[in-house]
SEDREN-879923 format. One record per residue (C-alpha): residue number from 1; residue in one letter; x, y, z. Coordinates in nm, 2 decimals. Example, Ala and Ser with C-alpha at 12.3 -4.5 7.8 and 13.67 -1.06 7.14 Angstrom:
% SEDREN-879923
<r><pos>1</pos><code>a</code><px>1.23</px><py>-0.45</py><pz>0.78</pz></r>
<r><pos>2</pos><code>s</code><px>1.37</px><py>-0.11</py><pz>0.71</pz></r>
This chain:
% SEDREN-879923
<r><pos>1</pos><code>x</code><px>0.00</px><py>0.00</py><pz>0.00</pz></r>
<r><pos>2</pos><code>x</code><px>0.12</px><py>0.35</py><pz>-0.08</pz></r>
<r><pos>3</pos><code>x</code><px>0.21</px><py>0.56</py><pz>0.21</pz></r>
<r><pos>4</pos><code>x</code><px>-0.03</px><py>0.85</py><pz>0.28</pz></r>
<r><pos>5</pos><code>x</code><px>0.13</px><py>1.18</py><pz>0.36</pz></r>
<r><pos>6</pos><code>x</code><px>-0.04</px><py>1.48</py><pz>0.50</pz></r>
<r><pos>7</pos><code>x</code><px>0.00</px><py>1.79</py><pz>0.28</pz></r>
<r><pos>8</pos><code>x</code><px>0.25</px><py>2.03</py><pz>0.42</pz></r>
<r><pos>9</pos><code>x</code><px>0.12</px><py>2.36</py><pz>0.54</pz></r>
<r><pos>10</pos><code>x</code><px>0.28</px><py>2.67</py><pz>0.38</pz></r>
<r><pos>11</pos><code>x</code><px>0.44</px><py>2.90</py><pz>0.64</pz></r>
<r><pos>12</pos><code>x</code><px>0.23</px><py>3.20</py><pz>0.70</pz></r>
<r><pos>13</pos><code>x</code><px>0.38</px><py>3.52</py><pz>0.58</pz></r>
<r><pos>14</pos><code>x</code><px>0.41</px><py>3.81</py><pz>0.83</pz></r>
<r><pos>15</pos><code>x</code><px>0.20</px><py>4.11</py><pz>0.73</pz></r>
<r><pos>16</pos><code>x</code><px>0.39</px><py>4.39</py><pz>0.56</pz></r>
<r><pos>17</pos><code>x</code><px>0.47</px><py>4.67</py><pz>0.79</pz></r>
<r><pos>18</pos><code>x</code><px>0.41</px><py>5.01</py><pz>0.63</pz></r>
<r><pos>19</pos><code>x</code><px>0.72</px><py>5.23</py><pz>0.61</pz></r>
<r><pos>20</pos><code>x</code><px>0.55</px><py>5.50</py><pz>0.81</pz></r>
<r><pos>21</pos><code>x</code><px>0.57</px><py>5.28</py><pz>1.11</pz></r>
<r><pos>22</pos><code>x</code><px>0.94</px><py>5.21</py><pz>1.05</pz></r>
<r><pos>23</pos><code>x</code><px>1.05</px><py>5.57</py><pz>0.99</pz></r>
<r><pos>24</pos><code>x</code><px>1.12</px><py>5.78</py><pz>1.30</pz></r>
<r><pos>25</pos><code>x</code><px>0.89</px><py>6.07</py><pz>1.37</pz></r>
<r><pos>26</pos><code>x</code><px>1.05</px><py>6.39</py><pz>1.27</pz></r>
<r><pos>27</pos><code>x</code><px>0.94</px><py>6.75</py><pz>1.22</pz></r>
<r><pos>28</pos><code>x</code><px>0.90</px><py>6.88</py><pz>0.87</pz></r>
<r><pos>29</pos><code>x</code><px>1.21</px><py>7.04</py><pz>0.73</pz></r>
<r><pos>30</pos><code>x</code><px>1.21</px><py>7.42</py><pz>0.75</pz></r>
<r><pos>31</pos><code>x</code><px>1.25</px><py>7.64</py><pz>0.45</pz></r>
<r><pos>32</pos><code>x</code><px>1.60</px><py>7.73</py><pz>0.56</pz></r>
<r><pos>33</pos><code>x</code><px>1.69</px><py>7.36</py><pz>0.60</pz></r>
<r><pos>34</pos><code>x</code><px>1.56</px><py>7.29</py><pz>0.25</pz></r>
<r><pos>35</pos><code>x</code><px>1.74</px><py>7.59</py><pz>0.10</pz></r>
<r><pos>36</pos><code>x</code><px>2.06</px><py>7.47</py><pz>0.27</pz></r>
<r><pos>37</pos><code>x</code><px>2.02</px><py>7.12</py><pz>0.12</pz></r>
<r><pos>38</pos><code>x</code><px>1.95</px><py>7.26</py><pz>-0.22</pz></r>
<r><pos>39</pos><code>x</code><px>2.27</px><py>7.47</py><pz>-0.19</pz></r>
<r><pos>40</pos><code>x</code><px>2.47</px><py>7.17</py><pz>-0.10</pz></r>
<r><pos>41</pos><code>x</code><px>2.34</px><py>6.98</py><pz>-0.39</pz></r>
<r><pos>42</pos><code>x</code><px>2.40</px><py>7.26</py><pz>-0.64</pz></r>
<r><pos>43</pos><code>x</code><px>2.76</px><py>7.31</py><pz>-0.52</pz></r>
<r><pos>44</pos><code>x</code><px>2.85</px><py>6.95</py><pz>-0.50</pz></r>
<r><pos>45</pos><code>x</code><px>3.11</px><py>6.81</py><pz>-0.74</pz></r>
<r><pos>46</pos><code>x</code><px>2.96</px><py>6.47</py><pz>-0.69</pz></r>
<r><pos>47</pos><code>x</code><px>2.62</px><py>6.37</py><pz>-0.55</pz></r>
<r><pos>48</pos><code>x</code><px>2.49</px><py>6.03</py><pz>-0.45</pz></r>
<r><pos>49</pos><code>x</code><px>2.12</px><py>5.97</py><pz>-0.37</pz></r>
<r><pos>50</pos><code>x</code><px>2.01</px><py>5.63</py><pz>-0.23</pz></r>
<r><pos>51</pos><code>x</code><px>1.65</px><py>5.55</py><pz>-0.29</pz></r>
<r><pos>52</pos><code>x</code><px>1.44</px><py>5.24</py><pz>-0.31</pz></r>
<r><pos>53</pos><code>x</code><px>1.09</px><py>5.10</py><pz>-0.29</pz></r>
<r><pos>54</pos><code>x</code><px>1.04</px><py>5.23</py><pz>0.06</pz></r>
<r><pos>55</pos><code>x</code><px>1.14</px><py>5.58</py><pz>-0.03</pz></r>
<r><pos>56</pos><code>x</code><px>0.92</px><py>5.59</py><pz>-0.34</pz></r>
<r><pos>57</pos><code>x</code><px>0.61</px><py>5.43</py><pz>-0.19</pz></r>
<r><pos>58</pos><code>x</code><px>0.64</px><py>5.65</py><pz>0.11</pz></r>
<r><pos>59</pos><code>x</code><px>0.63</px><py>5.95</py><pz>-0.12</pz></r>
<r><pos>60</pos><code>x</code><px>0.31</px><py>5.82</py><pz>-0.29</pz></r>
<r><pos>61</pos><code>x</code><px>0.45</px><py>5.63</py><pz>-0.59</pz></r>
<r><pos>62</pos><code>x</code><px>0.26</px><py>5.30</py><pz>-0.63</pz></r>
<r><pos>63</pos><code>x</code><px>0.44</px><py>4.98</py><pz>-0.58</pz></r>
<r><pos>64</pos><code>x</code><px>0.44</px><py>4.66</py><pz>-0.79</pz></r>
<r><pos>65</pos><code>x</code><px>0.44</px><py>4.36</py><pz>-0.55</pz></r>
<r><pos>66</pos><code>x</code><px>0.20</px><py>4.44</py><pz>-0.27</pz></r>
<r><pos>67</pos><code>x</code><px>-0.15</px><py>4.28</py><pz>-0.27</pz></r>
<r><pos>68</pos><code>x</code><px>-0.28</px><py>4.60</py><pz>-0.43</pz></r>
<r><pos>69</pos><code>x</code><px>0.02</px><py>4.67</py><pz>-0.64</pz></r>
<r><pos>70</pos><code>x</code><px>0.05</px><py>4.70</py><pz>-1.01</pz></r>
<r><pos>71</pos><code>x</code><px>0.13</px><py>4.33</py><pz>-1.07</pz></r>
<r><pos>72</pos><code>x</code><px>-0.20</px><py>4.23</py><pz>-0.90</pz></r>
<r><pos>73</pos><code>x</code><px>-0.38</px><py>4.45</py><pz>-1.15</pz></r>
<r><pos>74</pos><code>x</code><px>-0.23</px><py>4.27</py><pz>-1.46</pz></r>
<r><pos>75</pos><code>x</code><px>0.08</px><py>4.49</py><pz>-1.52</pz></r>
<r><pos>76</pos><code>x</code><px>0.33</px><py>4.30</py><pz>-1.73</pz></r>
<r><pos>77</pos><code>x</code><px>0.68</px><py>4.43</py><pz>-1.70</pz></r>
<r><pos>78</pos><code>x</code><px>0.86</px><py>4.48</py><pz>-2.04</pz></r>
<r><pos>79</pos><code>x</code><px>1.16</px><py>4.25</py><pz>-2.08</pz></r>
<r><pos>80</pos><code>x</code><px>1.49</px><py>4.39</py><pz>-2.21</pz></r>
<r><pos>81</pos><code>x</code><px>1.48</px><py>4.19</py><pz>-2.53</pz></r>
<r><pos>82</pos><code>x</code><px>1.14</px><py>4.32</py><pz>-2.62</pz></r>
<r><pos>83</pos><code>x</code><px>1.25</px><py>4.68</py><pz>-2.55</pz></r>
<r><pos>84</pos><code>x</code><px>1.57</px><py>4.66</py><pz>-2.77</pz></r>
<r><pos>85</pos><code>x</code><px>1.41</px><py>4.46</py><pz>-3.05</pz></r>
<r><pos>86</pos><code>x</code><px>1.09</px><py>4.65</py><pz>-3.11</pz></r>
<r><pos>87</pos><code>x</code><px>1.04</px><py>5.01</py><pz>-3.19</pz></r>
<r><pos>88</pos><code>x</code><px>0.67</px><py>4.97</py><pz>-3.11</pz></r>
<r><pos>89</pos><code>x</code><px>0.75</px><py>4.83</py><pz>-2.77</pz></r>
<r><pos>90</pos><code>x</code><px>0.98</px><py>5.12</py><pz>-2.69</pz></r>
<r><pos>91</pos><code>x</code><px>0.71</px><py>5.37</py><pz>-2.80</pz></r>
<r><pos>92</pos><code>x</code><px>0.46</px><py>5.19</py><pz>-2.57</pz></r>
<r><pos>93</pos><code>x</code><px>0.71</px><py>5.19</py><pz>-2.28</pz></r>
<r><pos>94</pos><code>x</code><px>0.78</px><py>5.56</py><pz>-2.31</pz></r>
<r><pos>95</pos><code>x</code><px>0.41</px><py>5.64</py><pz>-2.36</pz></r>
<r><pos>96</pos><code>x</code><px>0.33</px><py>5.48</py><pz>-2.03</pz></r>
<r><pos>97</pos><code>x</code><px>0.54</px><py>5.76</py><pz>-1.86</pz></r>
<r><pos>98</pos><code>x</code><px>0.28</px><py>6.01</py><pz>-1.98</pz></r>
<r><pos>99</pos><code>x</code><px>-0.02</px><py>5.83</py><pz>-1.84</pz></r>
């Protein structure tokens, strides 16, 4: 007789923690602080900005992978080969930037 095995349960994923709860509370930057930052950026010989999904979603840019993200709504990312091999695909890709 064949051995009967119980189906293994998938580990339950922890709920995603919004960035707002991870970021420390801070006062809004003052105009003089922003002007100082702009001055530093303008005068810099080199400038490096580190950003990522947490920074962009925190600022209101929609994400891709969350339960309500773009992938869940049928968004299909364009692959590199399609982009470089098809003028029509490139036009469609760039047109999406204006939507």
